[in-house]
C-alpha positions in Angstrom: 0.0 0.0 0.0 1.2 3.5 -0.5 1.1 6.2 2.1 -1.5 8.2 0.3 -4.4 8.7 2.8 -7.7 10.3 2.0 -8.6 12.3 5.1 -12.1 12.8 3.8 -14.6 15.3 5.3 -16.2 14.7 8.6 -19.6 14.4 6.8 -18.1 11.7 4.5 -16.7 9.8 7.4 -20.0 9.9 9.3 -21.9 8.8 6.3 -19.5 5.9 5.6 -19.8 4.8 9.2 -23.6 4.9 9.1 -23.7 3.1 5.7 -21.2 0.5 6.9 -22.9 -0.3 10.1 -26.3 -0.5 8.5 -25.2 -2.7 5.6 -23.3 -4.9 8.0 -26.3 -5.4 10.3 -28.7 -5.8 7.4 -26.4 -8.3 5.7 -25.6 -10.4 8.8 -29.3 -10.6 9.4 -29.9 -12.1 6.0 -27.0 -14.6 6.3 -28.3 -16.4 9.4 -24.7 -16.7 10.7 -25.8 -15.5 14.2 -28.5 -17.8 15.6 -31.8 -15.9 16.1 -30.7 -12.7 14.3 -32.6 -11.8 11.2 -32.7 -8.8 8.9 -35.8 -7.6 10.7 -33.7 -7.2 13.8 -31.8 -4.4 11.9 -35.0 -2.3 11.5 -34.3 0.3 14.2 -30.6 0.7 13.2 -31.7 1.0 9.5 -34.4 3.6 10.3 -32.3 5.9 12.4 -28.6 5.3 11.6 -29.0 4.2 8.0 -32.0 6.4 7.3 -31.9 9.6 9.2 -28.1 9.9 9.7 -27.3 9.1 6.1 -29.9 11.4 4.8 -28.7 14.3 7.0 -25.1 13.5 6.0 -26.2 13.6 2.4 -27.8 17.0 2.8 -24.7 18.4 4.5 -22.5 17.0 1.7 -24.8 18.7 -0.9 -24.5 21.9 1.1 -20.7 21.6 0.8 -21.0 21.2 -3.0 -20.0 17.5 -2.8 -22.6 16.3 -5.3 -21.6 12.6 -5.5 -21.4 12.0 -1.7 -24.5 14.0 -1.1 -26.5 12.1 -3.7 -25.2 8.7 -2.5 -25.9 9.4 1.2 -29.3 11.0 0.6 -30.4 8.2 -1.7 -29.3 5.5 0.7 -30.8 7.4 3.6 -34.1 7.3 1.8 -33.7 3.6 1.1 -32.9 2.7 4.7 -35.6 4.9 6.2 -38.3 3.5 3.8 -37.2 -0.1 4.4 -37.1 0.6 8.2 -40.6 2.0 8.5 -42.1 -0.5 6.0 -40.4 -3.6 7.3 -43.3 -4.5 9.6 -45.9 -4.0 6.9 -47.4 -6.7 4.9 -46.1 -6.5 1.3 -45.9 -9.1 -1.3 -42.6 -10.8 -2.3 -42.9 -9.1 -5.7 -43.3 -5.6 -4.1 -40.3 -6.2 -1.9 -38.3 -7.5 -4.8 -39.2 -4.4 -6.9 -38.2 -2.1 -4.1 -34.8 -3.8 -3.8 -34.4 -3.9 -7.6 -35.0 -0.1 -7.8 -32.4 0.6 -5.2 -30.0 -1.8 -6.8 -30.3 0.4 -9.9 -29.4 3.4 -7.7 -26.4 1.5 -6.5 -25.3 0.7 -10.1 -25.6 4.4 -10.9 -23.4 5.3 -7.9 -20.9 2.6 -8.8 -20.6 4.0 -12.3 -20.4 7.6 -11.1 -18.0 7.0 -8.2 -14.7 8.8 -8.5 -12.0 6.3 -9.1 -10.0 7.5 -6.1 -10.8 6.3 -3.5 -11.5 2.9 -4.9 -13.3 2.1 -1.6 -16.4 4.1 -2.8 -16.7 2.1 -6.0 -16.2 -1.1 -4.1 -18.9 -0.2 -1.5 -21.5 0.7 -4.1 -20.6 -2.1 -6.4 -20.9 -4.7 -3.7 -24.1 -3.1 -2.5 -25.6 -3.3 -6.0 -24.8 -7.0 -6.2 -26.3 -7.5 -2.7 -29.5 -5.7 -3.6 -29.8 -7.4 -6.9 -29.4 -10.8 -5.3 -31.9 -9.9 -2.5 -34.4 -8.6 -5.1 -34.2 -11.8 -7.2 -34.4 -13.8 -4.0 -37.7 -12.0 -3.1 -39.1 -12.5 -6.6 -38.2 -16.2 -6.5 -38.9 -16.6 -2.8 -35.4 -18.1 -2.4 -33.8 -18.0 1.0 -30.5 -19.2 -0.5 -30.3 -16.1 -2.8 -31.2 -13.9 0.2 -28.4 -15.4 2.2 -25.8 -14.9 -0.6 -27.1 -11.3 -1.0 -26.7 -10.9 2.8 -23.0 -11.8 2.6 -22.5 -9.3 -0.2 -24.2 -6.6 1.9 -22.1 -7.5 4.9 -18.9 -7.3 2.9 -20.0 -3.9 1.4 -20.7 -2.8 5.0 -17.1 -3.8 6.0 -15.7 -1.8 3.1 -17.7 1.3 4.0 -16.7 0.9 7.6 -13.0 0.5 6.6 -13.3 3.7 4.5 -14.5 5.7 7.6 -12.0 4.1 9.9 -9.2 4.7 7.5 -10.1 8.4 7.3 -10.2 8.7 11.1 -7.0 6.7 11.7 -5.2 8.1 8.6 -4.7 4.6 7.2 -4.0 4.1 3.5 -6.9 4.0 1.2 -5.2 3.8 -2.2 -3.4 0.9 -3.8 0.3 1.4 -4.9 0.7 2.5 -8.5 3.2 0.9 -10.8 5.5 2.8 -13.1 4.4 3.1 -16.8 6.8 0.6 -18.3 9.5 -1.9 -17.7 12.7 -0.3 -16.5 11.1 3.0 -15.7 12.3 4.5 -12.4 11.2 7.5 -10.4 14.1 9.4 -11.7 13.5 8.6 -15.3 
């Protein structure tokens, strides 16, 4: 790793922590890896940490003219808040699948629009897109196995977002080392 560290703004760090913790709880709930813990157990965290905190972080980022981060956090804040308040309601598998599919499309847009540096943003949104797509298809097909795999992708996406926030706070590296342009090329030419 190289020593380049992205300090990030405090808004970005807060947003990545909120996104990471929410994705991790939501994902672990779908995996069944902890006995008796389901995705429904993440509802309160999703509503307030994922929903309210992310949405506010998005608005603050937009106020600071950080369009990408503001859009990402506000969109995911809306996702988590809507999921959190609607989780107890009776909806069909197809309606739940459609909701997840629509937000998978948002995650695809964020992955495509993410700045290449830091790579952690692209990784977080890409893994989230895969997770939401698998969860959507799992809902349409009423497949617990697809939901479990989607949960693992969501948990890993949560860990990547959490690492991005922790790296910013701890001044850890967030960029991969870059190689010289060609064979035999040195820093001095």
